[in-house]
Structure formats: structure tokens, C-alpha cells
N, C-alpha and C positions, 0 to 999 in steps of 0.2 A: 727587182722592184715589183713587177707584175705578180710574181709568185707570192710575195708578201701580202699584196692587196687581196688577191684571190683567196689566199688562205685565211686572212682576217674576215672576209665576207662569209666564207663557208663556216668558220667557227661561230660567228654571230648568228647565222641562220640556224645551225645545230643547237646552240644555246637557246634560241627563241623556241624552237620546236620542242626541245626537252622541257623547258619551263612551262610551256602551255599544256603539257600532258599531266602536270601535277595537280591541277585544280580539281578538288573534289568538294562536294557539299558536305559540311561537317555534320549536319543532321537533316533528316528528311521525314516528312509525315504525309502519307497518302491515304485518303479515304475514298473508297470505291464501293460500288454495289454490283451484285450478280443477280441477274434475273433467270429464273428456271421456269420453263414451261411445264407445269405439273401434269396437265392433261396429256401432253404428248409423251412425257416420261412414262406415265402409267400405261398409256396405249402401247408404247414400245415394250414395256415389261410383260404386259398380258396380251400380246398379239395372238389373234385368233380365238380369244375368249370372249364370250358374251357377257361375262361379269363386268368388264370395263364399260360396255355400252349401257348396262343398267345402272351403274353407280357413277358415271362421269359427272353428273350434275352436283355431286357432293364435294368434288374436288375444285379448288380454285383454278382459274385459268393460268395464272402465273404466281410465282413466289419470289419476293425480293429479299436478298440477304445483304447486309452491310458489313464491310470489313475495314480494318485499319492496319496499316503497315507503318511502323516507326523504326527508324534506324539511325545509327551514327557510325563513327569510324571503328568502334569496337564490337557492336552487336546489333542485331535487328530483331524485331518483335512483330509477329503477325497474329492478329487476334480478331474475334468478332467485334464489329463496331456498334455504335449506337444507331438507333433508327432515327432517320431524319423525317421531319414532317413536311 
């Protein structure tokens, strides 16, 4: 009798665990931005060169790029996004 009850409880727990792992989002859309420090990037590329010091005011401090990721159960798309104001 105890073995039947314990076996039933174990089967129910395993079924619950297996069922909880099946849940996926059918579709997803993520919009995000990436900020790049342009002056630091140029400084790292031209290290030890006085050319950067002379022209650093011509470059913006940072550059923001927007991207969009869209996916579902069969495919995913990663592309440049629209600029947000």
C-alpha cells in the first residue's frame, strides 16, 4: 500500500516537472540599443598618434545604434531597428 502511494506521488511530481519545462513563448520581439563610445574607440585604434588629439573634437562622444530581434518557434530575425525619439 505504501509503495503504491509513494509511486503515485513520484509519478505526479515527475509529470508536473516535465509539463512545466514545455512552456515556451510562441513569439518574441525585443528592441534594444547599443551605445558605443566613439572617442574612446578612436583613441584605442590610434594609440600613440597625435592625429587623434588634433581631430577628437570632430567625433561624437558616443553613438547609439538601435536593433530589433523578432523570433518565433521556427525562425528568428535580427535587424537594425528604428530610431526612437
